[in-house]
Structures are given as structure tokens and as C-alpha cells.
C-alpha distance (Angstrom), angle and dihedral (degrees) to the residues before:
residue distance angle dihedral
M1 . . .
K2 3.81 . .
F3 3.88 115.0 .
L4 3.73 138.5 178.1
V5 3.84 95.8 -74.5
A6 3.78 92.5 147.0
V7 3.79 96.7 52.9
L8 3.85 94.8 52.5
L9 3.73 95.5 38.1
I10 3.90 92.5 52.7
S11 3.83 90.4 46.3
A12 3.74 90.0 52.8
L13 3.78 92.3 47.5
A14 3.73 90.1 52.5
A15 3.89 90.4 55.5
I16 3.89 89.1 48.0
A17 3.78 93.0 50.3
S18 3.78 92.8 52.2
A19 3.72 92.3 49.6
Q20 3.83 106.2 37.6
T21 3.89 137.1 18.7
P22 3.79 113.0 -146.2
V23 3.80 117.9 -148.3
T24 3.82 91.8 -113.8
S25 3.82 129.3 61.8
C26 3.90 95.7 -131.2
L27 3.71 132.5 66.1
Y28 3.76 131.1 -130.5
L29 3.72 118.0 -161.7
T30 3.88 126.5 -140.9
C31 3.80 127.2 177.6
V32 3.83 118.5 -140.2
A33 3.77 136.5 -165.9
P34 3.93 125.2 -105.1
G35 3.77 111.0 -76.5
A36 3.95 92.8 24.6
T37 3.75 126.8 122.0
C38 3.86 112.8 -86.2
L39 3.85 139.8 179.0
G40 3.71 123.0 62.6
N41 3.76 127.9 -39.2
T42 3.88 114.1 -123.1
T43 3.76 95.4 -144.5
Q44 3.75 101.1 42.7
A45 3.80 136.9 39.4
D46 3.85 86.8 -114.2
T47 3.82 118.1 128.8
Y48 3.75 116.1 -167.2
L49 3.93 113.9 -150.7
C50 3.83 125.9 -168.6
Q51 3.74 124.2 -120.6
P52 3.81 123.6 -100.5
G53 3.77 112.6 -65.3
Y54 3.79 94.2 23.5
Y55 3.79 132.2 89.1
C56 3.73 133.5 -161.7
N57 3.77 110.2 -105.5
G58 3.79 92.7 -154.4
E59 3.77 88.5 71.8
Y60 3.89 91.0 69.4
D61 3.89 99.8 26.9
N62 3.87 112.8 49.1
T63 3.79 88.6 179.0
L64 3.80 93.6 75.2
D65 3.89 115.8 105.2
F66 3.81 92.2 -161.1
P67 3.85 111.6 26.3
T68 3.79 113.1 -160.6
C69 3.71 140.1 -167.8
V70 3.86 110.6 -90.8
K71 3.80 129.0 -172.1
Y72 3.88 117.3 -108.5
V73 3.80 116.4 -117.3
D74 3.74 113.3 -109.5
I75 3.82 126.6 -142.6
G76 3.80 115.4 -53.0
G77 3.85 92.5 16.8
L78 3.85 127.4 128.5
C79 3.67 112.0 -94.7
D80 3.85 145.8 -178.5
T81 3.82 135.1 167.7
K82 3.86 97.5 -90.4
T83 3.82 119.8 12.5
Y84 3.78 99.5 34.1
R85 3.74 110.6 29.0
C86 3.80 125.4 178.2
R87 3.76 124.3 -116.9
E88 3.72 108.4 -89.9
D89 3.83 94.8 -101.6
L90 3.79 92.6 51.4
T91 3.81 133.7 76.2
C92 3.71 128.3 -139.1
Y93 3.86 103.8 -122.8
T94 3.83 131.0 -177.7
P95 3.79 115.1 -162.8
A96 3.89 119.8 -153.9
G97 3.71 107.0 -73.4
G98 3.80 92.8 -3.1
V99 3.82 139.1 101.4
P100 3.94 126.6 -91.3
T101 3.72 110.9 -99.3
C102 3.83 137.4 166.0
Q103 3.77 113.3 -93.4
K104 3.71 142.7 171.6
L105 3.79 104.2 -118.0
A106 3.88 136.8 169.1
Y107 3.85 98.5 13.0
A108 3.86 104.4 115.8
A109 3.70 116.0 93.5
L110 3.85 125.2 -150.3
G111 3.88 108.4 -57.5
E112 3.71 96.2 12.5
E113 3.81 125.3 120.2
C114 3.75 122.9 -84.0
E115 3.92 142.7 165.2
S116 3.82 96.3 -159.8
T117 3.83 135.6 21.5
L118 3.72 85.7 -121.5
Q119 3.84 86.9 71.2
C120 3.86 91.6 57.1
A121 3.75 111.6 101.8
S122 3.95 97.1 -135.9
N123 3.77 130.8 54.7
S124 3.79 85.7 -136.7
M125 3.94 89.2 66.4
E126 3.77 133.9 73.7
C127 3.94 130.4 -172.4
S128 3.88 107.1 -101.0
L129 3.85 124.0 -140.7
E130 3.76 85.4 -101.7
G131 3.82 89.2 62.4
K132 3.98 95.9 -110.3
C133 3.80 128.0 121.9
V134 3.84 107.2 -112.8
L135 3.85 134.9 168.9
K136 3.86 113.0 -87.5
T137 3.69 120.7 -109.1
Q138 3.80 130.0 -128.4
N139 3.74 124.5 -169.4
N140 3.85 86.1 -6.6
A141 3.77 90.7 -59.8
Q142 3.88 126.6 108.7
V143 3.76 112.1 -106.1
A144 3.70 118.5 -116.3
C145 3.86 122.0 -101.9
N146 3.86 118.1 -97.8
S147 3.72 102.1 177.5
P148 3.77 142.9 17.3
G149 3.87 90.3 -94.3
D150 3.73 92.1 61.7
C151 3.85 90.7 67.4
A152 3.82 132.1 77.6
Y153 3.78 122.2 -108.9
G154 3.92 113.3 -71.0
T155 3.93 91.9 29.6
W156 3.78 139.0 88.4
C157 3.83 131.5 -155.2
N158 3.87 113.5 -108.0
T159 3.75 105.2 -151.9
T160 3.79 95.1 175.5
M161 3.84 102.7 62.9
G162 3.80 93.4 131.8
N163 3.80 125.0 -171.0
G164 3.77 94.0 83.7
Q165 3.89 90.0 -65.3
K166 3.78 116.7 140.8
N167 3.76 119.8 -122.1
L168 3.78 113.1 -78.4
C169 3.77 138.0 -161.8
Q170 3.80 112.4 -118.2
V171 3.73 136.4 -176.3
W172 3.79 119.8 -90.0
K173 3.79 116.6 -88.7
A174 3.80 119.2 -112.1
N175 3.81 121.0 -118.8
G176 3.71 112.1 -79.8
V177 3.70 93.7 31.9
E178 3.85 116.8 119.7
C179 3.89 114.9 -103.0
T180 3.70 142.4 170.3
D181 3.86 102.8 -157.3
N182 3.79 136.8 32.2
Y183 3.76 91.3 -122.4
E184 3.87 90.2 68.5
C185 3.87 89.8 64.2
D186 3.84 134.3 68.9
Y187 3.76 114.7 -85.2
A188 3.81 92.7 -107.7
S189 3.92 88.2 52.8
L190 3.84 133.3 59.5
C191 3.80 137.0 -162.7
A192 3.77 105.0 -100.8
P193 3.89 141.4 150.5
E194 3.92 108.5 -73.7
V195 3.87 111.7 -122.9
G196 3.62 112.8 -113.9
S197 3.82 97.6 11.8
T198 3.88 117.7 136.2
P199 3.02 114.7 -137.2
T200 3.81 92.2 26.3
K201 3.79 110.2 -95.0
Y202 3.83 122.3 -166.2
V203 3.83 116.3 -138.5
C204 3.84 137.6 165.0
Q205 3.80 109.4 -87.2
P206 3.79 140.9 166.1
Q207 3.92 115.4 -80.4
L208 3.68 119.8 -112.1
S209 3.72 93.8 16.1
K210 3.84 108.0 116.5
T211 3.74 118.2 105.0
E212 3.76 130.9 -150.8
G213 3.79 112.7 -60.8
Q214 3.77 95.6 18.2
V215 3.76 122.8 123.0
C216 3.80 119.3 -98.4
G217 3.73 142.1 173.2
E218 3.81 109.3 -157.1
N219 3.89 127.7 117.2
P220 3.85 105.4 -128.9
S221 3.79 90.3 -159.3
T222 3.83 90.5 62.0
L223 3.81 101.5 42.3
D224 3.81 111.8 132.9
F225 3.84 101.3 -131.1
G226 3.77 89.4 157.6
L227 3.76 94.7 58.9
T228 3.85 93.7 -135.2
S229 3.79 103.2 110.6
G230 3.77 104.5 74.3
I231 3.78 118.1 -89.3
P232 3.85 113.9 1.2
A233 3.78 117.2 -133.1
F234 3.82 119.5 -160.0
D235 3.79 121.1 171.1
C236 3.90 104.6 175.5
D237 3.79 123.2 61.1
I238 3.97 103.7 -101.8
S239 3.71 92.9 -171.6
A240 3.83 87.1 69.0
N241 3.93 87.8 49.6
L242 3.71 90.1 -110.3
Q243 3.89 124.5 158.0
C244 3.87 130.3 -178.5
R245 3.88 106.7 -108.4
A246 3.68 121.7 170.2
G247 3.82 90.2 -15.0
V248 3.70 97.3 -54.0
C249 3.83 131.4 95.3
T250 3.78 104.3 -110.7
A251 3.82 135.7 -178.7
I252 3.84 109.8 -110.3
P253 3.72 105.3 -115.4
A254 3.85 116.8 -132.3
Q255 3.83 114.3 -109.2
A256 3.77 110.8 -172.6
S257 3.76 104.4 179.4
C258 3.91 133.7 36.5
N259 3.83 139.4 173.9
A260 3.80 140.3 154.2
T261 3.77 93.0 -56.4
N262 3.85 99.5 30.5
T263 3.72 102.5 55.3
C264 3.83 124.8 179.0
T265 3.82 109.4 -85.3
D266 3.81 93.6 -159.0
P267 3.97 108.1 86.0
N268 3.81 86.4 -148.7
S269 3.83 94.3 56.0
Q270 3.86 132.0 82.8
C271 3.78 131.3 -159.6
F272 3.69 110.1 -116.5
C273 3.86 128.6 -175.4
G274 3.73 120.7 -122.9
S275 3.94 86.3 -132.6
V276 3.70 137.3 -14.9
N277 3.77 115.1 -44.3
N278 3.86 88.5 -8.7
D279 3.81 108.2 138.1
A280 3.74 95.7 164.3
A281 3.83 91.6 66.9
A282 3.85 96.1 43.5
K283 3.79 116.4 134.8
C284 3.76 137.2 -177.5
V285 3.76 108.4 -113.0
S286 3.83 122.9 -169.2
R287 3.87 114.3 -123.6
Y288 3.82 87.0 -146.6
N289 3.84 136.5 52.0
M290 3.80 103.2 -127.3
N291 3.81 97.7 -158.6
A292 3.75 145.4 113.7
A293 3.83 93.7 -87.1
C294 3.88 90.7 57.2
K295 3.73 91.7 47.3
S296 3.70 92.8 48.1
N297 3.79 92.4 49.2
I298 3.87 92.8 52.8
Q299 3.78 90.3 49.1
N300 3.89 92.6 48.6
Y301 3.79 87.9 49.9
L302 3.65 94.8 53.0
T303 3.77 90.3 47.2
C304 3.72 89.4 51.5
L305 3.83 92.2 54.2
K306 3.71 89.1 51.4
T307 3.87 93.2 47.3
N308 3.69 92.2 52.3
A309 3.84 94.5 39.6
C310 3.91 91.9 -126.7
G311 3.75 109.2 -172.8
V312 3.88 120.7 -134.5
V313 3.70 118.1 -85.8
D314 3.88 112.2 -161.2
G315 3.84 108.0 -125.9
S316 3.76 125.1 -8.1
V317 3.85 123.1 3.6
T318 3.77 116.7 -121.8
K319 3.72 135.8 -146.4
S320 3.73 96.9 -91.1
S321 3.84 97.6 41.0
C322 3.84 121.3 117.0
A323 3.78 88.6 -112.3
V324 3.90 94.8 58.5
E325 3.82 93.3 34.0
K326 3.77 95.8 52.9
C327 3.80 104.3 21.7
S328 3.77 105.0 31.7
K329 3.93 92.7 123.2
Y330 3.85 89.2 72.0
I331 3.78 92.1 47.3
C332 3.79 99.1 43.2
E333 3.77 97.2 38.9
N334 3.77 92.8 39.8
P335 3.92 110.5 151.9
C336 3.76 92.5 -166.6
P337 3.85 104.4 84.9
A338 3.87 114.6 71.5
T339 3.76 121.0 -130.1
F340 3.82 96.1 -151.1
G341 3.69 84.8 -133.4
L342 3.75 91.3 -71.8
T343 3.83 120.9 148.7
C344 3.78 110.9 -162.2
G345 3.96 116.7 166.5
D346 3.83 110.1 -60.8
N347 3.95 91.4 -25.1
Q348 3.87 91.1 -117.7
Y349 3.80 92.4 148.3
N350 3.86 94.2 145.2
A351 3.71 108.6 86.2
L352 3.81 90.4 -155.9
C353 3.83 88.4 65.9
I354 3.83 99.1 49.2
A355 3.79 115.6 99.0
T356 3.78 110.4 -102.0
N357 3.83 120.0 -128.8
G358 3.83 131.6 177.9
A359 3.78 143.0 53.6
S360 3.83 127.8 -22.1
L361 3.71 131.2 -110.0
F362 3.90 110.5 -22.5
A363 3.83 93.5 -22.2
P364 3.79 112.3 127.5
S365 3.75 117.9 -135.8
M366 3.87 117.9 -92.2
A367 3.74 89.5 -110.6
I368 3.78 91.7 58.3
V369 3.70 91.0 47.8
L370 3.76 91.2 54.1
I371 3.81 93.9 47.5
F372 3.82 91.8 52.6
A373 3.73 90.7 45.8
I374 3.79 90.9 52.1
V375 3.72 94.8 48.5
A376 3.95 90.3 47.0
M377 3.78 85.4 56.4
L378 3.75 96.2 51.8
F379 3.80 93.9 51.1
């Protein structure tokens, strides 16, 4: 299976860069076993990364002399911010009078199933007696929507009604209709500059449709190739190796070599050493595969979201969201992120794709219950 190797590798590299400065300008990746030393080496351009399901505790505790790879805590397990960190799709939650455990929170869109209001994705929602996320009521009236997540599938929140009217959920706009935000458009579309309009007008239009030289509005550094940050929005045709630069879909130029003064110009590329501490062989390597397979996977994912009427979840999707429950194939077998030729365990870097074990909602694992029982008996 192909997972989001690039996403987690780059986030780890960012943490390393902020903590240490290797003597060379490029990076060389090495996978290490659980319990082994991790993070960057201060004398070589050698970056040690943990295997799937583990994290480097030095990323969260800079007082450690020898940071090591520690296992993420699964659902229901005891957690904190340093020693016992939750798996990336979970939240460390402490109920009143209870103990902090890892839980799946804020994943259910409007109308989706829930056991607790904490599982609903928006603060404007609550879990009804029927076990569905619904908008809260005030003075026996349903509250107005405040964000896209407050509206049902196929609609968006209009926060500019004016004339004293409250915000209303309205049906998606058709392609060609003027817009101001991607949420106003169908999932398979986005709000982008219309080709040939003067002055430039933003309208809903199909994703991944712009050709070289056409006007565009996307930010290449924020494109969601990993499909884990809500609804992705691509303007330029990535299968043609196009990227939006200075408002125009442009072919990404090849850049073979890189060093301290010749950095990678593509925001989605990284400078990698040919071998440990070898600047001479350093090359710019794209974090993503800009090809037809990547484009097709994104389009199939968007179609899947529509077919299953998955509601919008503001921010990142979680393991129990409709997007993951119904369309995990396109997230977990995603051909877009590059692996940099790195083999590390079974390559299950994407937490959304690792099997979940442990207790259900807000129930601590039996081991934790026993630990607290023993402590209570001692004191």
C-alpha cells in the first residue's frame, strides 16, 4: 500500500530544521527501529526517522539528550503532551473528574451519527437524542450557520445575507456562477479565476482543468495531495506537471542540483543528499508525483465523497469521518505522495490507515483502569 510518506517526512524535517543545523545543506533519510535514536545528527546530514506507528519524543521534549522512537498511544490509552502522545488522528481528552485518554473527536458532519456532542465537527452542533449531529437551538429556534461544517451535504453557509437576516445554508452554485469561496461549489469544482474574464472574475469551475498559461488562483504550497485536510482544491492540471505560479498555470522546471545557495525553487520539493554528508550529489526531489495517476486518484476521491454524500468537516479528516469510512481507498492507496525511495517498516505512515485497537468512546483501556485502581489502593 502507498501511504502519506511525504507528509510526515516533511513535517519531521521541519521540526529537525528548527532544532538543529546540520553542516550540509541537504538531507539524507534513514529509518530506525523502535527505541532507537531519532531526529537529526549534528555532524552529518543524516536524518533518522521512526517507523510507522512511532514518533520521535525529541520533537516534543527538547530536554532529552538521546531522543528515541516511542509508540503512539491508541484509542482509550493514557495520554499527555510529551511522554504518551496520541496517534495523529486522535485527541488527548480529559473528561470532568476523569483521566486523559486518546479519543476520536470532532469528526462527524451535520446529520452524521454520534454518541456525544464532542464527536460533532462544529461547535454549532450537538448530538441529538436520535444519535445524529444537529445544529443547536437557542430560544426554541435553530441557530444560524457560521461555517461550512454547519450545513448539510450539498449546501454552503452564506454569512453575508445582510438586511438583518441570519446566516443561511444554501445549495451549491453551478459551474460558471460567481463565487468567493471553494465551499460554495460542488466538491468536484472550486472557486477560481475565470479564464478570459476582464476584470478577473471568480466562478465555480471543474478542478484540475486549467492548462498551461491559463490564469489560476491556488497556492501550490498548500495543495492537499494527501487528501487529509477536508475537501482538496486543485486548479491547474497536475497530470501535465503544472503548478500555479504568479497567477498562471506553469510547467514546473527541472532543477537537478541544489545546495546552500541554490535552493529548490519548487515549494513542493526538498533538497536530498546522494549519500550521507554528500553535498556534491544533492538533488531537488519532488514530494509528490505530478502525474495522471495522482490526478485520477484525486478525482475518484471527490466522486466518492459525492456518491456517499459526505458532509464537510472543517480542518483535517479523522478516522471515523465519512471521508475515511467510505473513501479510505483513495487516501490509503494514494499514488500522489513520493516515498523518496525510502523503505521503512510497512510504510504505513498515514495514521488514518493503521488498524485501530483499544477502547470505545471515552472508555480508558483496562490497563489504565488497573493502574489507577492500584494507585488508589496505595494511597
